[in-house]
C-alpha positions as CSV (number, residue, x, y, z in Angstrom):
1,M,0.0,0.0,0.0
2,I,1.0,3.6,-0.5
3,T,1.9,5.4,2.7
4,A,2.2,9.2,3.2
5,P,5.7,10.5,2.8
6,P,7.1,12.7,5.5
7,P,6.6,16.4,5.1
8,R,9.4,18.0,3.0
9,T,10.1,21.2,1.2
10,T,10.0,21.5,-2.6
11,S,13.5,21.1,-4.0
12,R,14.9,21.7,-7.5
13,W,14.7,18.0,-8.2
14,D,11.0,18.0,-7.3
15,R,10.4,20.7,-9.9
16,I,12.5,18.9,-12.5
17,D,10.4,15.7,-11.9
18,E,7.2,17.6,-12.3
19,Y,8.1,19.5,-15.4
20,G,9.6,16.5,-17.0
21,L,6.5,14.5,-16.3
22,L,4.4,17.4,-17.7
23,F,6.4,17.0,-21.0
24,V,5.7,13.3,-21.0
25,L,2.0,13.9,-20.4
26,V,1.7,16.3,-23.3
27,A,3.7,14.0,-25.6
28,S,1.6,11.0,-24.8
29,T,-1.8,12.7,-24.9
30,A,-1.2,14.8,-28.1
31,P,1.3,12.9,-30.3
32,L,-0.6,13.8,-33.5
33,A,-0.5,17.5,-32.7
34,L,3.3,17.2,-32.0
35,S,3.9,15.4,-35.2
36,G,3.6,18.7,-37.0
37,L,6.5,20.0,-34.8
38,S,8.5,16.9,-35.8
39,W,8.3,17.9,-39.4
40,L,9.9,21.2,-38.6
41,L,12.6,19.9,-36.2
42,F,13.2,16.3,-37.3
43,G,12.2,16.1,-41.0
44,G,9.0,14.2,-40.3
45,R,10.5,11.6,-37.9
46,S,7.6,11.7,-35.4
47,W,9.1,8.8,-33.5
48,V,11.8,11.2,-32.2
49,I,9.3,12.9,-29.9
50,N,8.1,9.5,-28.7
51,L,11.6,8.4,-28.0
52,A,12.4,11.7,-26.3
53,A,9.4,11.1,-23.9
54,A,10.7,7.6,-23.2
55,V,14.2,8.9,-22.5
56,V,12.9,11.6,-20.2
57,T,10.8,9.1,-18.3
58,C,13.6,6.6,-17.8
59,A,16.0,9.4,-16.8
60,L,13.6,10.8,-14.2
61,A,12.9,7.4,-12.8
62,A,16.6,6.6,-12.5
63,G,17.1,9.9,-10.7
64,V,14.4,9.1,-8.2
65,V,15.8,5.7,-7.5
66,L,19.4,7.1,-7.0
67,R,18.2,9.9,-4.7
68,R,15.7,7.9,-2.6
69,G,16.7,4.2,-3.2
70,G,18.3,4.1,0.2
71,D,15.0,4.7,1.9
72,L,13.2,1.8,0.3
73,P,12.2,-1.2,2.5
74,V,14.3,-4.3,2.0
75,R,11.4,-6.2,0.5
76,W,11.0,-3.7,-2.3
77,V,14.7,-4.0,-3.0
78,A,14.3,-7.7,-3.2
79,V,11.3,-7.4,-5.6
80,G,13.3,-5.0,-7.8
81,A,16.3,-7.4,-7.9
82,A,14.0,-10.3,-8.8
83,A,12.3,-8.2,-11.6
84,A,15.7,-7.2,-13.0
85,G,16.7,-10.9,-13.1
86,V,13.5,-11.8,-15.0
87,A,14.1,-9.0,-17.4
88,V,17.6,-10.2,-18.1
89,I,16.6,-13.8,-18.7
90,W,13.7,-13.0,-21.0
91,S,15.8,-10.3,-22.8
92,V,18.3,-13.0,-23.7
93,I,15.5,-15.2,-25.0
94,G,14.1,-12.2,-27.0
95,I,17.5,-11.4,-28.5
96,A,17.9,-15.0,-29.6
97,H,14.5,-15.0,-31.3
98,H,14.3,-11.5,-32.9
99,G,17.4,-9.5,-32.2
100,T,18.6,-6.8,-29.9
101,A,16.7,-3.8,-31.3
102,Q,13.2,-5.3,-31.1
103,T,13.9,-6.7,-27.7
104,V,15.0,-3.3,-26.3
105,T,11.9,-1.8,-27.8
106,G,9.8,-4.4,-26.0
107,L,11.6,-3.8,-22.8
108,R,11.0,-0.1,-23.1
109,L,7.2,-0.7,-23.5
110,I,7.2,-2.9,-20.4
111,L,9.2,-0.5,-18.2
112,I,7.6,2.8,-19.1
113,P,4.5,2.4,-16.8
114,V,6.8,1.2,-14.0
115,A,9.0,4.2,-14.4
116,L,6.0,6.5,-14.5
117,A,4.8,5.0,-11.2
118,V,8.2,5.6,-9.6
119,I,8.2,9.2,-10.7
120,V,4.7,10.0,-9.5
121,A,5.4,8.3,-6.2
122,A,8.2,10.8,-5.5
123,L,6.0,13.8,-6.3
124,A,4.2,15.9,-3.6
125,P,0.4,15.7,-3.6
126,D,0.2,19.3,-4.9
127,A,2.3,18.3,-7.9
128,V,0.0,15.4,-8.6
129,R,-3.0,17.7,-8.5
130,R,-1.3,20.1,-10.9
131,L,-0.5,17.3,-13.3
132,L,-4.1,16.1,-13.1
133,T,-5.2,19.7,-14.0
134,A,-2.9,19.6,-17.0
135,L,-4.3,16.2,-18.0
136,S,-7.8,17.7,-17.8
137,W,-6.9,20.4,-20.2
138,M,-5.4,17.8,-22.6
139,V,-8.6,15.7,-22.5
140,V,-10.7,18.9,-23.3
141,A,-8.3,19.7,-26.2
142,N,-8.7,16.1,-27.5
143,A,-12.5,16.5,-27.4
144,V,-12.3,19.8,-29.3
145,A,-10.0,18.2,-31.9
146,G,-12.3,15.3,-32.2
147,V,-15.4,17.4,-32.9
148,A,-13.3,19.5,-35.5
149,Q,-12.3,16.2,-37.2
150,V,-15.9,15.1,-37.5
151,L,-16.9,18.5,-39.0
152,I,-13.9,18.6,-41.4
153,G,-14.5,15.0,-42.6
154,P,-12.1,12.1,-43.1
155,A,-11.6,12.8,-46.8
156,T,-10.3,16.3,-46.1
157,L,-8.1,15.0,-43.3
158,V,-6.4,12.6,-45.6
159,E,-5.8,15.4,-48.1
160,W,-4.1,17.3,-45.3
161,G,-1.7,14.5,-44.6
162,F,-3.4,12.3,-42.1
163,S,-2.7,8.6,-42.5
164,P,-5.7,6.8,-44.0
165,H,-4.9,3.5,-42.3
166,H,-3.7,4.9,-39.0
167,N,-5.0,8.3,-38.0
168,V,-8.2,8.2,-40.1
169,R,-9.9,4.8,-39.6
170,Y,-13.2,3.4,-40.7
171,I,-14.3,0.3,-38.8
172,D,-17.7,-1.2,-39.5
173,G,-18.4,1.8,-41.8
174,V,-18.0,4.3,-38.9
175,F,-15.4,7.1,-38.9
176,R,-13.5,6.7,-35.6
177,V,-11.7,9.9,-34.8
178,P,-8.2,10.1,-33.2
179,G,-8.4,13.5,-31.6
180,L,-4.9,14.6,-30.8
181,T,-3.7,11.0,-30.4
182,E,-2.5,8.9,-33.2
183,F,-5.6,6.6,-33.6
184,N,-9.0,6.1,-32.2
185,A,-8.2,3.3,-29.7
186,E,-5.6,5.5,-28.1
187,L,-8.1,8.3,-27.7
188,G,-10.8,6.0,-26.4
189,L,-8.4,4.5,-23.8
190,L,-7.3,7.9,-22.6
191,A,-10.9,9.1,-22.3
192,G,-11.9,5.9,-20.6
193,A,-9.0,6.1,-18.1
194,Y,-9.9,9.7,-17.2
195,L,-13.6,9.0,-16.9
196,L,-12.9,6.0,-14.7
197,G,-10.6,8.0,-12.4
198,Y,-13.1,10.8,-12.2
199,V,-16.0,8.5,-11.3
200,A,-13.8,6.5,-8.9
201,C,-13.0,9.8,-7.1
202,W,-16.7,10.4,-6.6
203,L,-17.0,6.9,-5.1
204,T,-14.1,7.5,-2.7
205,P,-14.7,9.3,0.6
206,K,-13.0,12.8,0.8
207,R,-11.9,12.6,-2.8
208,R,-14.9,13.9,-4.7
209,P,-13.7,16.3,-7.4
210,L,-14.8,19.9,-6.8
211,S,-12.8,21.6,-9.7
212,V,-15.0,22.9,-12.5
213,L,-12.3,22.0,-15.0
214,W,-12.4,18.3,-13.9
215,H,-16.2,18.3,-14.5
216,V,-15.7,19.8,-17.9
217,A,-12.9,17.3,-18.7
218,A,-15.1,14.4,-17.6
219,T,-17.8,15.6,-20.0
220,A,-15.1,15.9,-22.7
221,A,-14.0,12.4,-21.9
222,V,-17.5,11.0,-22.6
223,L,-17.5,12.9,-25.9
224,C,-14.0,11.5,-26.8
225,L,-15.2,8.0,-26.0
226,V,-18.2,8.3,-28.2
227,L,-16.3,9.8,-31.1
228,S,-13.5,7.3,-30.9
229,T,-16.1,4.4,-30.7
230,S,-13.4,2.5,-28.7
231,R,-15.1,-0.5,-27.1
232,S,-11.9,-1.2,-25.1
233,G,-12.1,2.3,-23.6
234,A,-15.8,1.7,-22.7
235,L,-14.9,-1.7,-21.2
236,L,-12.2,0.1,-19.1
237,V,-14.9,2.3,-17.6
238,V,-17.6,-0.4,-17.2
239,A,-15.3,-3.0,-15.6
240,G,-13.8,-0.4,-13.3
241,V,-17.1,1.1,-12.1
242,T,-18.5,-2.4,-11.7
243,G,-15.5,-3.4,-9.6
244,A,-15.9,-0.2,-7.5
245,L,-19.6,-0.9,-6.9
246,V,-19.6,-4.6,-6.4
247,L,-16.3,-5.7,-4.9
248,P,-15.9,-3.4,-1.8
249,Y,-17.1,-5.2,1.4
250,T,-20.5,-4.5,2.8
251,R,-22.8,-6.3,5.2
252,S,-25.9,-4.9,3.6
253,R,-27.5,-7.3,1.1
254,A,-29.8,-4.5,-0.2
255,R,-26.8,-2.3,-0.8
256,R,-25.0,-5.0,-2.7
257,L,-28.1,-5.7,-4.9
258,L,-28.4,-2.0,-5.6
259,A,-24.7,-1.9,-6.6
260,V,-25.2,-4.8,-9.0
261,A,-28.3,-3.2,-10.5
262,I,-26.5,0.1,-11.0
263,A,-23.4,-1.6,-12.6
264,G,-25.7,-3.6,-14.9
265,S,-27.6,-0.5,-15.9
266,I,-24.3,1.3,-16.8
267,A,-23.2,-1.7,-18.9
268,V,-26.5,-1.8,-20.8
269,G,-26.4,1.9,-21.3
270,V,-22.9,1.9,-22.7
271,A,-23.7,-1.1,-25.0
272,A,-26.9,0.6,-26.2
273,T,-24.9,3.8,-27.0
274,F,-22.4,1.9,-29.1
275,V,-25.2,0.2,-31.0
276,V,-26.9,3.5,-31.7
277,I,-23.7,5.0,-33.2
278,G,-23.1,1.9,-35.3
279,A,-20.2,0.5,-33.4
280,G,-21.9,-2.5,-31.7
281,G,-20.6,-5.2,-34.0
282,T,-19.0,-8.3,-32.3
283,A,-17.5,-10.0,-35.4
284,S,-14.0,-8.6,-34.7
285,L,-14.2,-9.8,-31.1
286,F,-15.1,-13.4,-32.1
287,E,-12.4,-13.3,-34.7
288,R,-9.9,-12.5,-32.0
289,F,-10.9,-15.6,-30.0
290,G,-9.8,-17.8,-32.9
291,V,-6.5,-15.9,-33.4
292,W,-5.7,-16.1,-29.6
293,G,-6.2,-19.8,-29.6
294,D,-3.9,-20.3,-32.6
295,L,-1.2,-18.2,-30.9
296,L,-1.3,-20.0,-27.6
297,A,-1.1,-23.3,-29.3
298,T,2.3,-22.5,-30.8
299,V,4.0,-20.5,-28.0
300,P,6.9,-22.2,-26.2
301,L,6.7,-22.8,-22.5
302,A,9.2,-20.0,-21.8
303,G,7.7,-17.7,-24.5
304,D,9.5,-16.0,-27.3
305,G,11.2,-13.4,-25.1
306,I,10.6,-9.7,-24.5
307,G,9.5,-7.9,-27.7
308,A,7.9,-10.9,-29.3
309,A,4.4,-9.4,-29.4
310,G,2.6,-6.1,-29.2
311,G,4.0,-2.7,-30.2
312,A,7.6,-3.9,-30.4
313,S,6.7,-6.4,-33.2
314,Y,5.2,-3.5,-35.1
315,S,8.0,-1.0,-34.5
316,R,10.3,0.3,-37.3
317,V,13.1,-1.8,-35.9
318,A,11.2,-5.1,-35.7
319,S,12.7,-8.1,-37.4
320,S,10.0,-10.7,-36.8
321,P,6.4,-10.8,-38.2
322,P,4.0,-8.4,-36.4
323,R,1.9,-9.9,-33.6
324,F,-0.6,-7.3,-32.1
325,V,-2.9,-9.6,-30.1
326,D,-5.3,-7.1,-28.5
327,N,-5.1,-8.9,-25.2
328,Y,-2.3,-7.9,-22.8
329,F,-2.5,-11.1,-20.8
330,L,-1.9,-13.1,-24.0
331,N,0.8,-10.5,-24.9
332,V,2.6,-11.5,-21.7
333,G,2.0,-15.2,-22.5
334,L,3.7,-14.8,-25.9
335,Q,6.7,-13.0,-24.4
336,F,7.1,-14.8,-21.1
337,G,5.3,-18.1,-21.6
338,P,1.8,-19.4,-20.6
339,V,2.9,-20.1,-17.0
340,V,3.7,-16.4,-16.4
341,M,0.5,-15.4,-18.1
342,V,-1.5,-17.6,-15.6
343,L,0.5,-16.3,-12.7
344,L,-0.3,-12.7,-13.8
345,L,-4.0,-13.5,-14.0
346,A,-3.9,-15.1,-10.6
347,A,-2.0,-12.2,-9.1
348,T,-4.6,-9.7,-10.5
349,A,-7.4,-11.7,-9.0
350,Y,-5.6,-12.1,-5.6
351,A,-4.9,-8.3,-5.5
352,L,-8.6,-7.5,-6.1
353,V,-9.6,-10.0,-3.4
354,R,-7.2,-8.5,-0.9
355,L,-8.3,-4.9,-1.7
356,A,-11.9,-5.9,-1.4
357,R,-11.5,-7.4,2.0
358,A,-9.4,-4.5,3.2
359,S,-12.0,-2.0,2.0
360,A,-14.2,-2.8,5.0
361,G,-11.9,-0.8,7.2
362,R,-10.4,1.5,4.5
363,P,-13.2,2.9,2.2
364,E,-10.6,4.9,0.2
365,L,-9.5,1.6,-1.3
366,V,-12.5,1.8,-3.6
367,L,-10.3,3.9,-6.0
368,P,-7.6,1.3,-6.5
369,I,-10.2,-1.4,-6.8
370,A,-11.9,0.6,-9.6
371,L,-8.6,1.3,-11.4
372,L,-7.3,-2.3,-11.2
373,S,-10.7,-3.7,-12.2
374,G,-10.9,-1.4,-15.2
375,L,-7.3,-2.1,-16.2
376,A,-7.8,-5.9,-16.0
377,G,-11.1,-5.7,-18.0
378,A,-9.7,-3.6,-20.8
379,S,-6.5,-5.8,-20.9
380,L,-8.7,-8.6,-22.1
381,T,-9.3,-6.8,-25.4
382,V,-6.3,-4.5,-25.9
383,D,-2.7,-4.2,-24.9
384,T,-3.4,-1.5,-22.3
385,W,0.0,-1.5,-20.7
386,E,1.6,-0.3,-23.9
387,F,-0.5,2.9,-24.0
388,A,1.5,5.4,-22.0
389,S,-1.3,8.0,-21.8
390,T,-3.7,5.5,-20.4
391,M,-1.2,4.2,-17.8
392,L,-0.1,7.7,-16.7
393,T,-3.7,8.7,-16.3
394,L,-4.5,5.7,-14.1
395,I,-1.3,6.2,-12.1
396,L,-2.0,9.9,-11.4
397,F,-5.6,9.2,-10.2
398,G,-4.3,6.3,-8.1
399,Y,-1.8,8.4,-6.2
400,H,-4.2,11.3,-5.9
401,G,-6.8,9.0,-4.3
402,L,-4.5,7.3,-1.8
403,R,-2.2,10.1,-0.7
404,P,-3.1,12.9,1.8
405,D,-4.8,15.8,0.2
406,P,-3.0,19.1,1.1
407,T,-6.2,21.1,0.0
408,A,-8.5,19.2,2.4
409,S,-8.4,22.0,5.0
410,D,-8.3,24.8,2.5
411,P,-11.3,24.9,0.1
412,A,-9.8,27.9,-1.7
413,R,-7.1,25.7,-3.1
414,R,-9.5,23.1,-4.6
């Protein structure tokens, strides 16, 4: 569990961490907008900004570990050493299967969310709140861009240089807008993560959002979710809210039945919305089931190593056939083997059970229950861990909900 850090003054390093993370936040929530800048500075190599964000993230995380690593409990040091050992072993396997470049890319995709969590953990609560405010502005900007893209139309967007198979996508005959992100699924997951964090704060005692900007951003997130028609983003919200309503411990049978009824109503309402806008088809989902079965039938016991599936296999440095499986648990199975995949599923279920039991005495645990439930649900249909904007949003809301609120006694700062 996250415990409150001792009071301390803001140092130069604290400001560097916050400003560096602000750059990463903007780069991950508006990569399409920044691609224009890449044409001016890097000759159209948009991957340079993405790489710069990754380098900044890793550098900030390394700085936090070097400055504060001596304060870590021994058990966390042991966990870190074990994780490093696992990374080395499966990196060697990955290099043997598909080379160093693709393996390093896969390792980066795995470590970025961990690095983001390390950085946010070192920030003061005020800094986390400021970053959430910046995130709110970026969600609103994505909504404005999405509406503009609908009004402009996909044909004109392609004429302006948008990629017809990446930025501008038609699925089941429906135009799925990207907003300021690179493609519709990225926008939908960002919107779903923000909306889930916002709703989870409402369900968490003493964490209900009072900022007008947060309310506007939540409305914008709903609009982004609809315009992107991302079913994975919708599943992130539905699974998270369902977990927050149903899993926390309560002795009242009536309250539990009411929670189940509300969760069911939300699920039906979201499904009906997607049917109305023409994005309710299930053919692609059943097609995935067949693909997943074929992939699992051929994977070695130890997997194909880091980088064997997901974004690394689609990167510009990939040397093996692309394998984007739209299921992060299966993604882990292909990289680390089916045994590790099963262990990850079991660990996720175990964590939810522990959190649900502990929530009887700690009602603030509703928020991590919601975030973990949503992440687990969405991971069944998309490689959520590889979307930096989604993971950063969930991490920021998680730390905001579990750490002391410096504005609690000062309403003027809310």
